[in-house]
MARBA-3410 file (N, C-alpha, C, O; in Angstrom, 1 decimal):
234
23.9,3.0,13.3,23.4,1.6,13.3,24.4,0.9,12.2,24.3,1.2,11.0 ~ 25.0,0.2,12.5,26.0,-0.7,11.7,25.2,-1.6,11.4,24.8,-1.7,10.2 ~ 24.7,-2.5,12.2,24.2,-3.5,11.9,22.8,-4.0,11.8,22.0,-3.2,12.2 ~ 22.1,-5.3,11.5,20.8,-5.0,11.7,20.2,-5.4,13.1,19.0,-5.2,13.3 ~ 21.1,-6.0,13.9,20.7,-6.7,15.3,21.0,-5.3,16.1,20.5,-5.2,17.2
21.8,-4.3,15.7,21.8,-3.2,16.7,20.3,-2.2,16.6,20.2,-1.2,17.4 ~ 19.3,-2.5,15.8,18.0,-1.8,15.9,17.2,-2.4,17.1,17.2,-3.5,17.5 ~ 16.6,-1.7,17.6,15.8,-2.5,19.1,14.6,-2.9,18.2,13.8,-3.5,19.0 ~ 14.0,-2.8,17.0,12.7,-3.5,16.8,13.0,-5.1,16.5,12.1,-5.9,16.3 ~ 14.3,-5.4,16.5,14.9,-6.9,16.1,14.6,-7.5,17.6,13.9,-8.5,17.9
15.0,-7.2,18.2,14.6,-7.4,19.8,13.3,-8.1,19.9,13.4,-9.2,20.5 ~ 12.1,-7.8,19.3,10.7,-7.9,19.7,10.5,-8.5,18.3,9.5,-9.2,18.3 ~ 11.0,-8.6,17.1,10.8,-9.3,16.0,12.1,-9.7,15.6,12.9,-9.0,14.9 ~ 12.3,-11.2,16.2,14.0,-11.5,15.5,13.9,-11.8,14.5,12.9,-12.5,14.3 ~ 15.0,-11.5,13.3,15.1,-11.7,12.1,15.7,-13.4,11.8,16.8,-13.7,12.3
15.1,-14.3,11.1,15.8,-15.5,11.2,16.5,-15.5,9.7,17.3,-16.3,9.1 ~ 16.2,-14.5,9.4,17.2,-14.3,7.8,18.0,-12.7,7.6,17.9,-11.9,6.6 ~ 18.9,-12.4,8.7,19.3,-11.2,8.8,19.6,-10.8,7.7,19.9,-9.6,7.8 ~ 19.7,-11.4,6.4,20.8,-10.8,5.4,19.5,-10.6,4.4,19.8,-10.4,3.2 ~ 18.0,-10.6,4.8,17.0,-10.0,3.7,16.6,-9.1,4.3,17.1,-8.6,5.4
15.6,-8.6,3.5,14.9,-7.1,4.0,13.9,-7.9,4.8,13.6,-9.1,4.7 ~ 13.5,-6.8,5.7,12.5,-7.1,7.0,11.5,-6.4,6.3,11.7,-5.5,5.5 ~ 10.2,-7.0,6.9,8.9,-6.2,6.4,8.0,-6.4,7.9,7.9,-7.5,8.4 ~ 7.6,-5.5,8.2,6.7,-5.3,9.4,5.6,-4.7,8.5,5.6,-3.8,7.6 ~ 4.6,-5.4,9.0,3.3,-5.3,8.3,2.0,-5.6,8.7,1.7,-5.9,9.9
1.2,-5.6,7.9,0.0,-6.2,8.1,-0.7,-6.3,6.7,-0.5,-5.4,5.9 ~ -1.6,-7.5,6.5,-2.4,-7.2,4.8,-3.4,-6.4,5.1,-4.5,-6.9,5.0 ~ -3.3,-5.2,5.4,-4.1,-4.0,4.8,-4.1,-3.3,3.1,-3.2,-3.7,2.4 ~ -4.8,-2.6,2.8,-4.4,-1.8,1.9,-3.1,-1.1,1.8,-2.3,-1.3,0.8 ~ -2.8,-0.5,2.7,-1.2,0.1,2.9,-0.3,-1.1,2.7,0.6,-1.1,1.8
-0.4,-2.1,3.6,0.7,-2.9,4.2,1.2,-3.9,2.7,2.3,-4.1,2.2 ~ -0.2,-4.4,2.2,0.0,-5.0,0.8,0.7,-4.1,-0.3,0.8,-4.6,-1.5 ~ 1.1,-3.2,-0.1,1.7,-2.5,-1.4,3.3,-2.9,-1.3,4.0,-3.1,-2.3 ~ 3.6,-3.0,-0.2,5.3,-3.6,-0.2,5.2,-5.0,-0.4,5.9,-5.4,-1.4 ~ 4.4,-5.9,0.5,4.4,-7.3,-0.1,4.3,-7.4,-1.6,5.2,-7.8,-2.3
3.0,-7.0,-2.3,3.0,-7.1,-3.6,4.3,-7.0,-4.1,5.0,-8.0,-4.4 ~ 4.7,-5.4,-4.1,6.0,-5.2,-5.1,7.2,-6.1,-4.6,8.0,-6.0,-5.5 ~ 7.6,-6.8,-3.5,8.1,-7.8,-3.3,7.9,-9.2,-3.7,8.8,-9.9,-4.3 ~ 6.9,-9.4,-3.5,6.3,-10.6,-4.3,6.8,-10.6,-6.1,7.4,-11.5,-6.6 ~ 6.4,-9.5,-6.6,6.2,-8.9,-8.0,8.1,-9.0,-8.4,8.4,-9.5,-9.5
8.8,-8.6,-7.8,10.1,-8.1,-7.7,11.2,-9.7,-7.6,12.1,-10.0,-8.3 ~ 10.8,-10.2,-6.7,11.4,-11.3,-6.3,12.7,-11.0,-5.1,13.6,-11.8,-4.8 ~ 12.6,-9.8,-4.6,13.7,-9.3,-3.8,13.4,-10.4,-2.3,12.3,-10.5,-1.7 ~ 14.4,-10.9,-2.1,14.4,-11.7,-0.6,13.8,-11.1,0.2,14.1,-9.9,0.2 ~ 13.2,-11.2,0.9,12.7,-10.4,2.6,12.0,-11.5,3.5,11.9,-12.6,3.2
11.6,-10.9,4.6,11.3,-11.6,5.6,10.2,-11.1,6.3,10.6,-10.3,7.2 ~ 8.7,-11.2,6.3,7.6,-10.5,6.9,7.6,-10.8,8.5,7.9,-12.0,8.8 ~ 7.2,-9.9,9.3,7.0,-9.8,10.6,5.5,-9.3,10.6,5.2,-8.3,9.9 ~ 4.1,-10.1,11.4,3.1,-9.3,11.3,3.1,-8.6,12.9,3.6,-9.0,14.0 ~ 2.6,-7.6,12.8,2.6,-6.4,13.8,1.1,-6.5,14.1,0.3,-6.2,13.2
0.7,-6.9,15.3,-0.5,-7.4,15.9,-1.1,-5.9,16.6,-0.7,-5.3,17.6 ~ -2.3,-5.5,15.4,-2.7,-4.1,16.1,-3.8,-4.6,17.3,-4.3,-3.8,18.1 ~ -4.1,-6.2,17.3,-5.0,-6.2,18.3,-4.6,-6.5,19.8,-5.3,-6.8,20.8 ~ -3.1,-6.3,19.7,-2.5,-6.3,21.2,-1.6,-5.2,20.8,-0.5,-5.5,21.3 ~ -1.5,-4.1,20.2,-1.2,-2.9,20.1,-0.1,-3.0,20.0,0.6,-2.2,20.5
0.5,-4.0,19.3,2.2,-4.4,19.2,2.9,-2.6,18.4,3.9,-2.2,18.8 ~ 1.9,-1.8,17.2,2.1,-0.6,16.9,2.7,0.5,18.1,3.3,1.6,17.9 ~ 2.4,-0.1,19.1,2.4,1.0,20.3,3.5,0.7,21.1,3.8,1.4,22.1 ~ 4.3,-0.4,20.6,5.4,-1.0,21.4,6.9,0.2,21.4,7.3,0.7,20.3 ~ 7.2,0.4,22.4,8.8,1.2,22.1,9.6,0.3,20.6,10.2,0.9,19.7
9.6,-0.8,20.6,10.6,-1.4,19.4,10.0,-1.2,18.5,10.6,-0.6,17.6 ~ 8.1,-1.4,18.1,8.1,-0.7,16.7,8.3,0.9,16.6,8.8,1.4,15.6 ~ 7.9,1.5,17.3,8.2,3.2,17.5,9.5,3.4,17.3,9.9,4.3,16.6 ~ 10.2,2.6,17.6,11.9,3.1,17.3,12.0,3.0,15.7,12.8,3.7,15.1 ~ 11.2,2.0,15.1,10.8,2.1,13.8,10.5,3.3,12.8,11.1,3.9,11.9
9.1,3.3,13.5,8.3,4.0,13.1,7.2,4.9,14.2,6.1,4.5,14.6 ~ 7.9,6.2,14.5,7.1,6.8,15.4,6.0,7.5,15.2,5.5,8.2,16.1 ~ 5.3,7.2,14.0,3.8,7.4,13.7,3.2,6.1,13.7,2.4,5.9,12.7 ~ 3.5,4.8,14.7,2.8,3.9,14.7,2.0,3.4,13.8,0.8,3.1,14.0 ~ 2.6,3.4,12.5,2.0,2.6,11.3,2.4,2.0,10.3,3.4,2.4,9.8
1.6,0.7,9.8,2.3,0.0,8.7,2.0,0.4,7.6,1.2,1.3,7.4 ~ 2.8,-0.1,6.7,4.2,-0.6,6.9,5.3,0.2,7.1,5.4,1.4,6.9 ~ 6.4,-0.9,7.8,8.1,0.0,7.7,8.9,-1.1,7.3,8.4,-2.2,7.3 ~ 10.1,-0.9,6.8,11.0,-1.7,6.3,12.3,-1.6,7.6,12.1,-0.9,8.6 ~ 13.2,-2.3,7.5,14.7,-2.3,7.7,15.6,-3.0,6.9,16.0,-4.2,7.3
16.0,-2.5,5.9,16.9,-3.3,5.4,18.4,-3.6,5.3,19.2,-2.6,5.1 ~ 18.8,-4.6,5.5,20.1,-4.6,5.8,21.3,-3.9,4.8,22.1,-3.2,5.2 ~ 21.1,-4.2,3.9,21.4,-3.7,3.0,21.3,-2.2,2.0,21.2,-2.2,0.8 ~ 21.3,-1.3,2.8,20.6,0.0,2.5,21.7,0.6,1.6,22.5,0.1,0.7 ~ 21.6,2.2,2.0,22.7,3.0,0.8,24.2,2.7,1.7,24.6,2.5,2.9
24.8,2.8,0.3,26.6,2.4,0.9,26.7,1.1,2.0,27.6,1.0,2.7 ~ 25.6,0.2,2.0,25.6,-1.0,2.8,25.2,-0.8,4.1,25.3,-1.9,4.8 ~ 24.9,0.1,4.6,24.4,0.5,5.8,22.8,0.3,5.7,22.1,0.6,4.7 ~ 22.3,-0.5,7.1,21.0,-0.8,7.1,20.4,0.6,7.3,20.8,1.6,7.9 ~ 19.0,0.4,6.6,17.9,1.6,6.3,16.8,1.3,6.8,16.2,0.3,6.3
16.2,1.7,7.8,15.0,2.0,8.4,13.9,3.2,7.9,14.2,4.4,8.0 ~ 12.8,2.6,7.4,12.1,3.4,6.3,10.5,2.9,6.8,10.1,1.8,6.8 ~ 9.8,4.1,7.0,8.2,3.9,6.9,7.7,4.9,6.0,8.4,5.7,5.5 ~ 6.0,4.8,5.8,5.5,5.1,4.9,5.5,4.5,3.4,6.5,4.5,2.7 ~ 4.3,3.9,3.1,4.1,3.1,2.2,4.7,3.4,0.8,5.4,2.6,0.2
4.4,4.8,0.3,4.9,5.8,-0.8,6.3,5.6,-0.8,6.8,5.2,-1.8 ~ 7.2,6.0,0.2,8.4,6.0,0.1,9.0,4.8,0.0,9.9,4.6,-0.8 ~ 8.8,4.1,0.7,8.9,2.6,1.0,9.0,2.1,-0.7,10.0,1.8,-1.2 ~ 8.0,2.2,-1.4,7.4,1.9,-2.9,8.7,2.4,-3.7,9.4,1.8,-4.4 ~ 8.8,3.4,-3.4,10.0,4.5,-4.3,11.5,3.8,-3.8,12.2,3.2,-4.6
11.7,4.1,-2.5,12.8,3.2,-2.2,13.3,2.3,-3.0,14.3,2.2,-3.6 ~ 11.8,1.4,-2.9,12.5,-0.5,-3.5,12.4,-0.1,-4.8,13.5,-0.6,-5.2 ~ 11.9,0.4,-5.7,11.9,0.7,-6.8,12.9,1.4,-7.5,13.0,1.3,-8.8 ~ 13.8,2.3,-6.7,14.9,2.7,-7.5,16.2,1.3,-7.0,17.1,1.0,-7.7 ~ 15.9,0.7,-5.7,17.0,0.1,-5.2,17.1,-1.4,-6.3,18.2,-2.0,-6.6
15.7,-1.9,-6.9,15.9,-3.0,-7.7,16.0,-2.2,-9.1,16.6,-2.8,-10.0 ~ 15.6,-1.3,-9.2,15.6,-0.6,-11.0,14.1,-1.2,-11.8,13.8,-1.2,-13.0 ~ 13.5,-1.6,-11.1,12.1,-2.3,-11.4,10.6,-1.6,-11.0,10.5,-1.0,-9.9 ~ 9.8,-1.6,-11.8,8.3,-1.0,-12.2,8.4,0.5,-11.5,7.6,0.9,-10.7 ~ 9.3,1.1,-11.8,9.5,2.4,-12.0,10.3,2.9,-13.1,11.5,3.0,-12.9
9.4,3.5,-14.7,10.2,3.7,-15.6,11.5,4.4,-15.5,11.6,5.2,-14.6 ~ 12.8,4.2,-16.4,13.9,4.9,-16.2,13.8,6.1,-16.8,14.4,7.1,-16.3 ~ 13.0,6.3,-18.0,13.0,7.4,-18.4,12.3,8.9,-17.8,11.1,9.0,-17.7 ~ 13.1,9.9,-17.5,13.1,10.8,-16.2,11.4,11.4,-16.4,10.6,11.7,-15.4 ~ 11.0,11.7,-17.7,9.7,12.1,-17.9,8.5,10.9,-17.3,7.5,11.2,-16.6
8.7,9.5,-17.8,7.6,8.9,-17.4,8.1,8.2,-16.0,7.4,7.3,-15.6 ~ 9.0,8.4,-15.4,9.5,8.6,-14.2,8.3,9.4,-13.1,7.5,8.9,-12.4 ~ 8.5,10.7,-13.3,7.9,11.7,-12.5,6.6,11.5,-12.9,5.8,11.9,-12.1 ~ 6.4,11.1,-13.8,4.7,10.9,-14.3,4.4,9.6,-13.1,3.5,9.9,-12.3 ~ 4.9,8.6,-13.0,4.7,7.6,-12.3,4.4,8.2,-10.9,3.3,8.2,-10.5
5.1,8.6,-10.4,5.1,9.4,-9.1,4.2,10.3,-8.9,3.6,10.3,-7.8 ~ 3.9,11.0,-10.0,2.8,11.7,-10.0,1.2,11.0,-9.3,0.5,11.5,-8.3 ~ 1.0,9.6,-10.2,-0.1,9.1,-10.1,0.1,7.9,-8.5,-0.9,7.2,-8.3 ~ 1.3,7.7,-7.6,1.3,7.4,-6.5,1.2,8.3,-5.7,1.1,7.9,-4.5 ~ 1.3,9.8,-5.9,0.8,10.7,-4.8,-0.5,10.6,-4.7,-1.2,10.6,-3.6
-1.0,10.7,-6.2,-2.5,11.1,-6.4,-3.0,9.6,-5.4,-4.1,9.9,-4.8 ~ -2.6,8.5,-5.2,-3.2,7.8,-4.3,-2.8,7.8,-2.8,-3.6,7.5,-1.9 ~ -1.7,8.3,-2.5,-1.4,8.6,-1.1,-1.9,10.0,-0.7,-1.9,10.2,0.5 ~ -2.3,10.8,-1.5,-2.8,12.5,-0.9,-4.5,11.9,-1.2,-5.2,12.0,-0.2 ~ -5.0,11.4,-2.2,-6.6,11.0,-2.5,-7.1,10.0,-2.0,-7.8,9.9,-1.0
-6.7,9.2,-2.8,-7.5,7.9,-2.9,-7.4,7.2,-1.7,-8.4,6.5,-1.5 ~ -6.4,7.1,-0.8,-6.2,6.3,0.3,-7.2,7.2,1.7,-8.1,6.6,2.3 ~ -6.9,8.0,1.8,-7.6,9.3,2.9,-9.1,9.0,2.4,-9.8,8.3,3.1 ~ -9.5,9.5,1.5,-10.9,9.3,1.0,-11.5,8.4,1.4,-12.3,8.3,2.3 ~ -11.0,7.3,0.6,-11.6,6.0,0.5,-11.6,5.3,1.9,-12.3,4.4,2.3
-10.6,5.9,2.6,-10.5,5.5,4.1,-11.8,6.0,5.0,-12.4,5.3,5.8 ~ -12.1,7.3,4.8,-13.2,7.9,5.2,-14.5,7.2,5.2,-15.1,6.8,6.2 ~ -14.7,6.9,3.7,-15.9,5.9,3.4,-16.0,4.9,4.0,-17.1,4.6,4.4 ~ -15.1,4.3,4.4,-14.9,3.0,5.1,-15.6,3.2,6.6,-16.4,2.5,7.2 ~ -15.1,4.4,7.1,-15.1,4.8,8.5,-16.8,5.0,8.6,-17.5,4.4,9.4
-17.4,6.1,7.7,-18.6,6.3,7.8,-19.5,5.4,7.0,-20.6,5.9,6.6 ~ -19.2,4.4,6.6,-20.1,3.4,6.2,-20.0,2.0,6.4,-20.4,1.1,5.7 ~ -19.4,1.9,7.4,-18.9,0.1,7.7,-18.7,0.2,9.4,-19.3,-0.5,10.2 ~ -17.7,1.4,9.8,-17.7,1.4,11.0,-18.3,2.1,12.0,-19.5,2.0,12.0 ~ -17.6,2.7,12.8,-18.1,3.4,13.9,-19.2,5.0,13.1,-20.2,5.6,13.4
-18.6,5.1,12.7,-19.3,6.7,11.9,-20.5,6.2,11.1,-21.1,7.0,10.4 ~ -21.0,4.7,11.1,-22.3,4.3,10.3,-23.4,4.9,11.1,-24.4,5.4,10.7 ~ -23.0,4.6,12.5,-24.3,5.4,13.6,-24.3,6.6,13.5,-25.4,7.0,13.9 ~ -23.5,7.5,13.1,-24.0,8.7,12.7,-25.5,8.8,12.1,-26.1,8.0,11.4 ~ -25.8,9.9,12.7,-27.4,10.3,12.2,-27.3,11.3,11.4,-28.2,11.2,10.7
-26.7,12.2,11.1,-26.3,13.0,9.8,-24.9,12.4,9.3,-23.8,12.2,9.8 ~ -25.8,12.2,7.9,-25.1,11.7,6.9,-24.4,12.7,5.7,-23.7,12.4,4.7 ~ -24.7,13.6,6.0,-23.9,14.6,5.5,-22.1,13.9,5.5,-21.8,13.4,4.5 ~ -21.1,13.9,6.6,-19.6,13.5,6.7,-19.8,12.3,5.6,-19.1,12.5,4.7 ~ -20.8,11.0,5.5,-20.5,10.2,4.9,-20.7,10.6,3.5,-19.9,10.0,2.7
-21.4,11.2,3.1,-22.0,12.0,1.6,-20.9,12.4,1.0,-20.6,12.1,-0.2 ~ -20.2,13.0,1.7,-19.1,14.5,1.5,-18.1,13.2,0.8,-18.0,13.0,-0.4 ~ -17.6,12.5,1.9,-16.6,11.3,1.4,-17.0,10.4,0.2,-16.2,9.9,-0.6 ~ -18.4,10.2,0.1,-18.5,9.5,-1.0,-18.4,9.8,-2.3,-18.0,9.2,-3.2 ~ -18.8,11.3,-2.2,-19.0,12.3,-3.3,-17.2,12.7,-3.8,-17.0,13.0,-5.0
-16.3,12.8,-3.1,-15.1,12.9,-3.3,-14.4,11.5,-4.1,-13.7,11.5,-5.0 ~ -15.1,10.2,-3.2,-14.6,8.9,-3.8,-14.7,8.8,-5.3,-13.8,8.4,-6.0 ~ -16.1,9.0,-5.8,-16.7,8.9,-6.9,-16.0,10.1,-8.0,-15.8,10.0,-9.2 ~ -15.7,11.0,-7.1,-14.6,11.9,-8.5,-13.6,11.2,-8.7,-13.3,11.0,-9.9 ~ -12.9,10.7,-7.6,-11.3,10.2,-7.4,-11.4,8.7,-8.7,-10.5,8.5,-9.5
-12.6,7.9,-8.5,-12.8,7.3,-9.2,-13.0,7.6,-11.1,-12.6,7.0,-12.1 ~ -13.9,8.8,-10.7,-14.1,9.4,-12.5,-12.4,9.5,-12.9,-12.0,9.0,-14.0 ~ -11.6,10.3,-12.0,-10.3,10.6,-12.5,-9.4,9.3,-13.0,-8.5,9.3,-13.9 ~ -9.7,8.2,-12.2,-9.1,6.9,-12.7,-9.6,6.2,-13.8,-8.9,5.5,-14.5 ~ -11.1,6.4,-14.1,-11.6,5.9,-15.2,-11.2,6.6,-16.3,-10.8,6.0,-17.2
-11.0,8.0,-16.4,-10.3,8.7,-17.5,-9.2,8.3,-18.1,-9.0,8.0,-19.3 ~ -8.6,8.2,-16.9,-7.2,7.8,-17.1,-6.7,6.7,-17.8,-5.8,6.6,-18.6 ~ -7.9,5.4,-17.3,-7.6,4.1,-17.8,-8.2,3.8,-18.9,-8.7,2.7,-19.2 ~ -8.3,4.7,-19.5,-9.6,4.7,-21.1,-8.7,4.2,-22.1,-8.1,5.2,-22.5 ~ -8.3,3.2,-22.6,-7.7,2.7,-23.6,-6.2,2.3,-22.9,-5.2,1.9,-23.6
-6.0,2.4,-21.7,-4.5,1.9,-20.9,-4.9,0.6,-20.4,-6.0,0.3,-20.2 ~ -3.8,-0.2,-20.3,-3.5,-1.6,-19.8,-3.4,-1.3,-18.1,-3.8,-2.1,-17.4 ~ -2.9,-0.2,-17.7,-2.2,0.5,-16.4,-2.4,2.0,-16.3,-2.8,2.7,-17.3 ~ -2.1,2.4,-15.3,-2.2,3.9,-15.2,-0.8,4.2,-15.9,-0.5,5.4,-15.8 ~ 0.1,3.5,-16.6,1.0,4.2,-17.1,1.2,3.5,-18.3,2.3,3.2,-18.5
-0.1,2.9,-19.6,-0.3,2.6,-20.5,0.3,1.1,-20.2,0.0,0.4,-19.3 ~ 1.2,0.8,-21.1,1.7,-0.8,-20.8,2.6,-0.9,-20.2,3.1,-2.1,-20.2 ~ 3.1,-0.1,-19.3,4.4,-0.2,-18.0,3.3,-0.4,-16.8,2.3,0.3,-16.7 ~ 3.6,-1.4,-15.9,2.9,-2.0,-14.7,4.1,-1.3,-13.7,5.4,-1.4,-13.8 ~ 3.5,-0.7,-13.1,4.2,0.5,-11.9,3.8,0.2,-10.8,2.9,-0.7,-10.6
4.7,0.9,-9.7,4.4,1.2,-8.6,3.0,2.0,-8.1,2.2,1.7,-7.2 ~ 2.9,3.0,-9.2,1.4,3.7,-8.9,0.1,2.6,-9.2,-1.0,2.8,-8.6 ~ 0.2,1.3,-10.0,-0.7,0.6,-9.9,-0.7,-0.2,-8.4,-1.7,-0.3,-7.7 ~ 0.6,-0.8,-7.9,0.8,-1.4,-6.8,0.1,-0.5,-5.4,-0.1,-1.0,-4.3 ~ 0.0,0.5,-5.6,-0.5,1.6,-4.5,-2.1,1.7,-4.7,-3.0,1.8,-3.9
-2.1,1.5,-6.0,-3.7,2.5,-6.1,-4.7,0.9,-6.0,-5.7,1.0,-5.2 ~ -4.4,-0.2,-6.6,-5.9,-1.2,-6.7,-5.7,-1.9,-5.5,-6.6,-2.7,-5.7 ~ -5.4,-2.1,-4.5,-5.4,-2.4,-3.3,-6.5,-1.6,-2.6,-7.5,-2.2,-2.2 ~ -6.5,-0.4,-2.5,-7.8,0.3,-2.3,-8.8,0.3,-3.0,-9.8,0.3,-2.4 ~ -8.9,0.2,-4.3,-10.0,0.1,-5.0,-10.8,-1.4,-4.6,-12.0,-1.4,-4.4
-9.9,-2.4,-4.5,-10.2,-3.6,-3.8,-11.2,-3.5,-2.6,-12.3,-4.0,-2.5 ~ -10.5,-2.6,-1.6,-10.7,-2.7,-0.3,-12.1,-1.9,-0.1,-12.9,-2.2,0.7 ~ -12.2,-0.5,-1.1,-13.4,-0.2,-0.9,-14.5,-0.9,-1.5,-15.6,-0.7,-0.8 ~ -14.7,-1.6,-2.5,-16.0,-2.2,-3.0,-15.9,-3.7,-2.2,-16.9,-4.3,-2.2 ~ -14.8,-4.2,-1.8,-14.8,-5.6,-1.0,-14.9,-5.0,0.7,-16.0,-4.7,1.2
-13.8,-5.0,1.5,-13.8,-4.8,2.8,-14.8,-4.1,3.0,-15.7,-4.6,3.7 ~ -14.9,-2.9,2.7,-15.6,-1.8,2.9,-17.1,-1.8,2.5,-17.9,-1.0,3.0 ~ -17.4,-2.6,1.7,-19.0,-2.9,1.2,-19.8,-1.7,0.8,-21.0,-1.4,0.9 ~ -18.5,-1.1,0.2,-19.3,0.5,-0.4,-19.4,0.6,-2.1,-19.4,1.6,-2.7 ~ -19.6,-0.8,-2.7,-19.8,-0.9,-4.4,-20.7,-0.1,-4.6,-20.3,0.9,-5.1
-22.1,-0.3,-4.4,-23.0,0.2,-4.7,-23.4,1.6,-4.0,-24.4,2.2,-4.4 ~ -22.7,2.3,-3.0,-22.6,3.2,-2.6,-22.1,4.5,-3.4,-22.5,5.6,-3.6 ~ -20.9,3.6,-3.9,-20.1,4.4,-4.8,-20.5,4.6,-6.4,-20.1,5.5,-7.1 ~ -21.1,3.5,-6.8,-21.8,3.2,-8.0,-20.8,2.6,-9.1,-20.9,2.7,-10.3 ~ -19.5,1.8,-8.2,-18.9,1.4,-8.9,-18.9,0.6,-10.2,-17.8,0.5,-10.9
-20.0,0.2,-10.6,-20.6,-0.2,-12.0,-20.5,0.9,-13.1,-20.6,0.7,-14.3 ~ -20.4,2.3,-12.4,-20.4,3.2,-13.6,-19.0,3.8,-13.8,-18.8,5.0,-14.2 ~ -17.6,2.7,-13.5,-16.6,2.7,-13.8,-15.7,1.6,-14.3,-14.7,1.2,-13.8 ~ -16.3,1.2,-15.6,-16.1,0.0,-16.6,-14.6,0.0,-16.5,-14.3,-1.2,-16.3 ~ -13.3,1.0,-16.7,-12.5,0.6,-17.2,-11.3,0.6,-15.5,-10.2,0.1,-15.6
-11.6,1.0,-14.5,-11.7,0.8,-13.3,-12.0,-0.8,-12.8,-11.2,-1.3,-12.1 ~ -12.7,-1.2,-13.1,-12.9,-2.4,-12.8,-12.2,-3.6,-13.8,-11.6,-4.7,-13.4 ~ -12.5,-2.9,-15.2,-11.4,-4.2,-15.9,-9.7,-3.8,-15.2,-9.2,-4.9,-15.0 ~ -9.3,-3.5,-15.0,-7.9,-3.0,-14.4,-7.7,-3.4,-13.0,-6.7,-3.7,-12.5 ~ -9.0,-3.3,-12.5,-8.8,-4.0,-11.0,-8.5,-5.4,-11.3,-7.5,-6.1,-10.9
-9.4,-5.8,-11.9,-9.5,-7.5,-12.4,-8.2,-8.0,-12.8,-7.6,-9.0,-12.4 ~ -7.8,-7.2,-13.5,-6.3,-7.8,-14.1,-5.5,-7.7,-13.2,-4.8,-8.7,-13.0 ~ -5.5,-6.6,-12.3,-4.4,-6.4,-11.3,-4.4,-7.9,-9.9,-3.5,-8.6,-9.5 ~ -5.9,-8.0,-9.8,-6.3,-8.9,-9.2,-5.8,-10.5,-9.6,-5.6,-11.4,-8.8 ~ -5.7,-10.4,-11.1,-5.3,-11.9,-11.3,-3.8,-12.3,-11.5,-3.4,-13.4,-12.0
-2.8,-10.9,-10.9,-1.5,-11.2,-10.7,-1.1,-11.9,-9.7,-1.2,-11.6,-8.5 ~ -0.5,-13.2,-10.4,0.0,-14.3,-9.3,0.8,-13.7,-8.1,0.6,-14.4,-7.1 ~ 1.6,-12.5,-7.8,2.3,-11.9,-7.1,1.1,-11.2,-6.3,0.9,-11.3,-5.1 ~ 0.6,-10.6,-7.0,-0.9,-10.0,-6.0,-1.7,-11.1,-5.1,-2.0,-11.0,-3.9 ~ -2.1,-12.1,-6.1,-2.7,-13.2,-5.1,-2.1,-13.7,-4.0,-2.7,-14.2,-3.0
-0.6,-13.6,-4.2,0.1,-14.2,-2.7,0.4,-12.8,-2.2,0.1,-12.7,-1.0 ~ 0.9,-11.6,-2.7,1.3,-10.6,-1.4,0.1,-10.4,-0.6,0.2,-10.4,0.7 ~ -1.2,-10.1,-1.1,-2.6,-9.7,-0.3,-2.7,-10.5,1.0,-3.5,-10.1,1.9 ~ -2.2,-11.4,1.1,-2.1,-12.1,2.3,-0.9,-12.3,3.3,-1.0,-13.0,4.3 ~ -0.1,-11.8,3.1,1.2,-11.3,4.0,1.0,-10.2,4.4,0.6,-9.2,3.8
1.5,-10.1,5.7,1.8,-11.3,6.3,0.8,-12.1,7.0,-0.3,-11.7,7.3 ~ 1.3,-13.4,7.3,0.1,-14.5,7.5,-0.2,-14.5,9.1,0.9,-14.5,9.7 ~ -0.9,-14.5,9.6,-1.4,-15.1,11.0,0.0,-16.3,11.0,0.3,-17.1,10.0 ~ 0.6,-16.3,12.4,1.3,-17.1,12.8,0.5,-18.2,13.7,1.1,-19.2,14.2
END
């Protein structure tokens, strides 16, 4: 691929601004990680909404970008060595963009890897476990008579919240004074757990005042407010 137009995805989602990074996403906890990062840093981009209601994520065009048929995904016309780069998986995208811009990831090697550690904590624990709570509490799983699956994920979500609570004691953000991609990855999921998934009481969210404090600070950031609604419906 030598130009943006060479990629099949641009035939279904034409780029009005081919010189900008192209974002294919939805305003879900994983999707808004990237839009929030882009809004925080001011990196020029063009968002495209992938409509799951019409299964656009299963279209050949989208699968050419992400064979795992999930959002978000990006197509950067100015990738390494100036060659367009297609990339999926929200954690990988955050790392790539942080390194590309030199922003929201500490330069010091030790702190850099500590930040990546907390990013992986979100990717491997918070996202999957909170998502299972959503399934068993709000969606189809709520109709299961056996509540042991739900309770198992609720218990694990409470444990993960307790890890965050301890980490955030005396800290403004997961990395102390530094707001990073670890926060951008984590707090959309906390917001979703107690908001869209309606599990605030189920997980005993009031037991985690530090998590609530930092979530409130996160949601008050202007770039976060903007990023949480991107891509908008056309």
